[in-house]
LOTIGU-140270 format. One record per residue (C-alpha): y, x, z. Coordinates in Angstrom, 3 decimals. Layout:
<recs>
[[Y X Z]]
...
</recs>
This chain:
<recs>
[[131.932 149.127 -93.247]]
[[129.297 148.104 -90.197]]
[[126.796 146.523 -92.156]]
[[127.235 149.629 -94.536]]
[[125.656 151.587 -91.947]]
[[122.534 149.142 -90.992]]
[[121.575 148.930 -95.361]]
[[122.316 152.635 -95.869]]
[[122.034 155.893 -94.349]]
[[123.745 159.392 -94.868]]
[[122.750 162.782 -95.437]]
[[125.469 165.202 -96.140]]
[[124.234 168.083 -98.355]]
[[126.212 171.509 -98.061]]
[[127.056 173.307 -101.651]]
[[128.318 176.723 -101.877]]
[[131.624 176.635 -102.983]]
[[135.221 178.606 -102.990]]
[[136.083 175.473 -101.359]]
[[133.826 174.553 -98.981]]
[[131.301 171.668 -99.318]]
[[131.679 168.010 -99.795]]
[[128.538 166.397 -101.547]]
[[126.236 163.878 -100.447]]
[[124.149 160.922 -101.783]]
[[122.472 157.685 -100.317]]
[[119.023 157.337 -98.464]]
[[117.285 154.087 -97.952]]
[[116.491 152.861 -94.678]]
[[113.401 154.090 -93.899]]
[[113.876 157.788 -93.961]]
[[116.438 157.087 -91.919]]
[[114.719 158.611 -89.016]]
[[113.783 161.677 -90.789]]
[[116.851 162.347 -90.873]]
[[117.928 165.320 -89.172]]
[[122.342 165.908 -88.578]]
[[123.642 169.717 -89.746]]
[[124.916 169.738 -86.370]]
[[121.398 168.736 -84.113]]
[[119.624 171.480 -86.805]]
[[122.704 173.957 -85.127]]
[[122.242 173.524 -81.346]]
[[118.519 174.093 -81.978]]
[[118.957 176.651 -84.082]]
[[120.592 177.951 -80.905]]
[[118.285 177.167 -78.045]]
[[115.836 178.511 -79.371]]
[[117.676 181.574 -79.992]]
[[117.944 181.470 -76.195]]
[[114.501 180.757 -75.545]]
[[111.760 182.404 -74.844]]
[[108.836 181.796 -78.127]]
[[106.025 180.205 -75.761]]
[[108.929 177.023 -75.320]]
[[108.564 174.595 -78.294]]
[[111.909 171.999 -78.817]]
[[111.338 168.595 -78.584]]
[[112.183 166.688 -81.726]]
[[115.480 165.891 -82.322]]
[[117.662 162.938 -81.343]]
[[119.522 161.974 -83.656]]
[[122.539 159.063 -83.380]]
[[123.590 157.477 -86.120]]
[[126.239 154.703 -86.215]]
[[125.246 151.239 -85.649]]
[[122.190 152.238 -84.693]]
[[120.881 152.101 -81.137]]
[[118.367 153.949 -80.840]]
[[115.804 154.586 -77.549]]
[[114.740 157.646 -76.491]]
[[111.607 158.175 -75.170]]
[[111.738 159.258 -71.503]]
[[108.366 161.242 -70.445]]
[[109.291 162.695 -66.642]]
[[109.482 166.559 -68.257]]
[[111.567 167.844 -65.028]]
[[111.368 165.195 -61.444]]
[[113.670 165.222 -58.923]]
[[112.017 165.944 -55.873]]
[[111.524 168.024 -52.735]]
[[111.982 171.076 -54.738]]
[[115.517 169.636 -55.605]]
[[118.857 170.414 -54.656]]
[[121.066 168.337 -55.674]]
[[125.176 167.610 -55.877]]
[[126.770 164.803 -56.631]]
[[130.001 164.631 -57.131]]
[[131.997 161.416 -56.288]]
[[129.517 160.370 -53.802]]
[[131.226 158.606 -50.829]]
[[130.358 154.942 -52.727]]
[[129.166 152.877 -56.037]]
[[127.391 154.413 -58.686]]
[[127.782 157.352 -56.903]]
[[126.440 156.788 -53.651]]
[[123.973 155.060 -55.530]]
[[122.696 158.505 -56.399]]
[[123.180 159.514 -52.815]]
[[120.531 157.351 -52.095]]
[[117.788 157.140 -55.133]]
[[117.634 161.098 -55.319]]
[[117.525 161.551 -51.219]]
[[114.706 158.389 -51.553]]
[[113.093 160.950 -54.110]]
[[112.918 164.157 -51.875]]
[[115.701 166.874 -53.099]]
[[118.037 168.086 -50.838]]
[[120.910 166.152 -51.429]]
[[125.210 167.185 -51.579]]
[[127.246 164.443 -51.758]]
[[131.043 164.920 -51.660]]
[[133.991 162.953 -50.752]]
[[137.793 163.046 -52.030]]
[[139.472 161.614 -48.125]]
[[139.348 163.994 -45.275]]
[[136.546 162.500 -42.883]]
[[133.893 161.412 -44.145]]
[[133.383 157.721 -45.560]]
[[131.702 155.437 -43.617]]
[[129.002 154.188 -46.268]]
[[128.229 158.182 -46.686]]
[[128.222 158.629 -42.906]]
[[125.716 155.888 -42.493]]
[[123.507 157.322 -45.233]]
[[123.759 160.519 -43.942]]
[[122.882 159.358 -40.356]]
[[120.013 157.130 -41.674]]
[[118.264 159.936 -43.813]]
[[118.368 162.062 -40.359]]
[[116.281 159.632 -38.932]]
[[113.936 160.222 -41.566]]
[[114.045 163.494 -41.720]]
[[115.264 163.709 -45.356]]
[[118.230 166.084 -46.428]]
[[121.876 164.419 -46.798]]
[[124.358 166.670 -46.915]]
[[128.602 165.916 -47.100]]
[[131.135 168.528 -48.845]]
[[135.242 167.696 -49.142]]
[[136.119 167.913 -52.584]]
[[139.543 166.707 -54.624]]
[[138.246 166.801 -58.134]]
[[142.202 166.801 -59.440]]
[[142.684 169.468 -57.145]]
[[142.112 173.208 -58.760]]
[[141.786 174.442 -55.039]]
[[139.832 172.130 -53.276]]
[[136.993 172.479 -56.199]]
[[137.114 175.798 -55.929]]
[[137.011 176.230 -51.885]]
[[134.141 173.697 -51.503]]
[[132.325 175.446 -54.085]]
[[133.459 178.620 -51.832]]
[[131.936 176.313 -48.429]]
[[129.050 175.457 -49.975]]
[[127.600 179.323 -51.058]]
[[128.851 180.173 -47.274]]
[[126.642 177.314 -45.821]]
[[123.277 178.920 -44.233]]
[[121.036 176.919 -45.720]]
[[122.072 177.232 -49.600]]
[[120.103 176.658 -51.982]]
[[120.578 177.276 -55.936]]
[[121.652 173.794 -57.510]]
[[119.055 172.340 -59.433]]
[[121.370 169.390 -60.375]]
[[124.537 168.614 -60.686]]
[[125.534 165.204 -61.409]]
[[129.272 163.866 -61.755]]
[[130.166 160.822 -60.790]]
[[133.687 161.055 -59.627]]
[[135.777 158.613 -61.949]]
[[138.918 156.171 -61.298]]
[[140.088 153.038 -63.742]]
[[143.643 152.843 -64.062]]
[[145.236 149.616 -64.100]]
[[147.724 150.414 -66.853]]
[[145.573 149.229 -70.128]]
[[147.415 147.124 -73.214]]
[[150.085 148.714 -75.957]]
[[152.672 146.813 -74.470]]
[[151.491 144.159 -72.590]]
[[151.531 141.396 -74.737]]
[[148.059 139.682 -75.891]]
[[146.430 141.168 -78.371]]
[[142.894 140.855 -80.497]]
[[141.508 137.942 -78.205]]
[[142.345 139.712 -74.985]]
[[144.340 137.906 -72.399]]
[[148.039 139.922 -71.157]]
[[147.580 142.839 -69.696]]
[[149.710 146.033 -68.214]]
[[151.655 148.121 -70.107]]
[[150.041 151.688 -70.073]]
[[152.196 154.548 -68.648]]
[[152.314 158.269 -68.526]]
[[151.611 158.277 -65.068]]
[[148.257 156.125 -65.758]]
[[147.390 158.365 -69.190]]
[[147.733 161.823 -66.939]]
[[146.001 160.492 -63.773]]
[[143.110 158.767 -66.124]]
[[142.801 162.049 -67.691]]
[[143.302 164.829 -65.116]]
[[140.520 162.879 -62.706]]
[[137.976 161.426 -65.544]]
[[138.046 165.164 -67.959]]
[[140.134 167.975 -66.706]]
[[138.050 167.287 -63.426]]
[[135.153 167.789 -64.753]]
[[135.651 171.164 -66.260]]
[[137.162 172.368 -62.981]]
[[133.624 171.560 -60.815]]
[[131.779 172.730 -63.760]]
[[133.875 176.287 -63.526]]
[[133.689 176.644 -59.629]]
[[129.786 174.991 -59.275]]
[[127.837 176.587 -62.325]]
[[127.047 179.248 -60.878]]
[[125.843 178.558 -57.932]]
[[122.969 176.843 -60.548]]
[[119.903 178.239 -60.157]]
[[116.485 177.545 -61.441]]
[[113.454 176.927 -58.705]]
[[111.647 179.835 -58.660]]
[[107.776 178.052 -58.401]]
[[109.306 175.756 -61.543]]
[[108.365 176.109 -64.537]]
[[109.828 178.189 -67.282]]
[[111.202 174.817 -68.951]]
[[112.974 173.728 -65.686]]
[[116.463 174.870 -66.258]]
[[118.919 172.992 -63.836]]
[[120.243 169.833 -65.051]]
[[124.512 169.285 -65.296]]
[[124.884 165.714 -66.191]]
[[128.437 164.256 -66.068]]
[[128.910 160.669 -66.736]]
[[131.268 158.944 -68.979]]
[[130.930 155.313 -70.931]]
[[130.598 153.928 -73.956]]
[[134.379 152.891 -73.890]]
[[134.720 156.278 -74.560]]
[[133.683 155.790 -78.464]]
[[135.107 156.646 -80.666]]
[[133.264 154.561 -83.000]]
[[132.100 151.430 -81.069]]
[[136.195 151.081 -79.985]]
[[135.862 147.129 -81.981]]
[[138.323 145.799 -79.187]]
[[141.612 147.907 -78.716]]
[[143.583 148.664 -75.802]]
[[142.267 150.374 -72.655]]
[[143.938 153.423 -73.431]]
[[144.032 155.555 -70.431]]
[[140.484 154.954 -70.109]]
[[138.796 155.885 -73.340]]
[[141.039 158.824 -73.939]]
[[139.599 160.138 -70.873]]
[[136.314 159.659 -71.852]]
[[136.410 160.930 -75.320]]
[[138.067 163.910 -73.459]]
[[135.372 164.567 -71.307]]
[[132.742 163.841 -73.779]]
[[134.087 166.538 -76.162]]
[[134.412 168.744 -72.446]]
[[130.607 167.707 -72.207]]
[[129.534 168.818 -75.328]]
[[131.641 172.508 -75.136]]
[[129.429 172.733 -71.636]]
[[126.410 172.484 -73.310]]
[[127.257 174.977 -75.927]]
[[128.254 177.462 -73.472]]
[[125.634 177.003 -70.698]]
[[122.945 177.218 -73.639]]
[[119.805 179.121 -71.405]]
[[121.688 178.502 -68.103]]
[[121.985 174.705 -67.625]]
[[120.602 171.616 -69.792]]
[[123.611 169.043 -70.251]]
[[123.715 165.557 -70.118]]
[[126.741 162.823 -70.773]]
[[125.719 159.596 -69.752]]
[[126.702 155.765 -69.837]]
[[126.565 154.277 -66.483]]
[[126.710 150.491 -68.327]]
[[129.091 147.637 -67.390]]
[[128.205 147.877 -63.331]]
[[129.465 146.033 -60.205]]
[[131.316 148.436 -58.157]]
[[134.752 148.543 -56.556]]
[[136.228 150.372 -59.491]]
[[135.607 147.209 -61.726]]
[[136.616 144.693 -59.369]]
[[132.875 143.242 -58.823]]
[[133.053 142.187 -62.120]]
[[130.075 143.580 -64.555]]
[[126.406 142.777 -66.030]]
[[124.818 145.064 -63.420]]
[[124.069 146.772 -59.959]]
[[124.583 150.000 -59.040]]
[[120.702 150.235 -58.600]]
[[119.959 149.134 -61.563]]
[[122.406 151.616 -63.896]]
[[121.479 154.655 -61.110]]
[[117.383 154.803 -61.693]]
[[118.065 154.266 -65.919]]
[[120.530 157.551 -65.547]]
[[118.093 159.224 -63.818]]
[[115.223 158.684 -66.008]]
[[117.446 160.243 -68.566]]
[[117.996 162.720 -66.424]]
[[114.114 163.692 -65.200]]
[[113.521 162.876 -69.612]]
[[116.016 166.392 -69.423]]
[[114.770 169.990 -69.644]]
[[114.964 173.051 -71.725]]
[[112.633 171.496 -74.545]]
[[115.761 169.062 -75.211]]
[[119.006 168.949 -76.431]]
[[122.326 167.525 -75.846]]
[[122.899 164.045 -76.115]]
[[125.225 160.967 -75.007]]
[[122.378 157.999 -73.278]]
[[122.805 155.303 -71.489]]
[[121.246 153.912 -68.995]]
[[118.501 151.712 -70.953]]
[[117.393 155.297 -72.824]]
[[120.462 154.194 -76.331]]
[[121.888 157.112 -77.739]]
[[125.604 156.060 -78.181]]
[[127.279 156.719 -81.644]]
[[130.322 159.000 -81.128]]
</recs>
């Protein structure tokens, strides 16, 4: 089937019938990139109904199974001194690197941490930026606790220097130890710990439910900078993973992490619909990054990953539809 997708593409033709639609036909590969999926058309129609007539949508980006389509990423909405960026999970790893790079762009940054006290690496970054007269603040949030999330949003809104959030980047996540079906070697993988109910529920709670709780509490704090163009809606970015792609799952295992990331992909999509006209939503894959969460294993460092993801974020404005894209600008098949 994988080889089939490389040779041909499929276009769905909807027929009026009491029993729905079912006809389809094949197109040669040369016409692949002219096909517009019904989902993309529906998204663009919903955007056009809400958008001002003067705002012209960019050409749609369609992902097809087996195709790593690379999107163009011009800077449509830069993160700069006019930006206020909330980075959820900003105390270490990828999240801490987001704090560094957004602060370096001149943005006001609010970095969340789960522990009661500000972790040393984040506190050190706050102090260094204070000396540079750039603005990095901290906020205590436990994304697995509904009350903590709600209280944090209320606390932020009451701060005397509160500015509407132009960007939210949700980086908080967990990678559970339990991975395999029953602990035995399968599919070329060595024996790995058997996944448990607690692994599944913890992963789902932090990786999927957490981003939804944050969206519920913090999306009312989003706002467009009054000096920016009308195309500059706030941007809501959530880190997922290619591991959550159903199509890309050819190796099995990793049950808790895979399923939680597949779940957050659907949450991202629903947010893109429900926040239409309020915020632009983008789903990001950071790559296999050397961090504490991966035990120092990986193919790239956090600075490369974050630099690439920020290009995708800054390429996102009201004219660009929802998509699942990685740090190399490749559209990830669902």
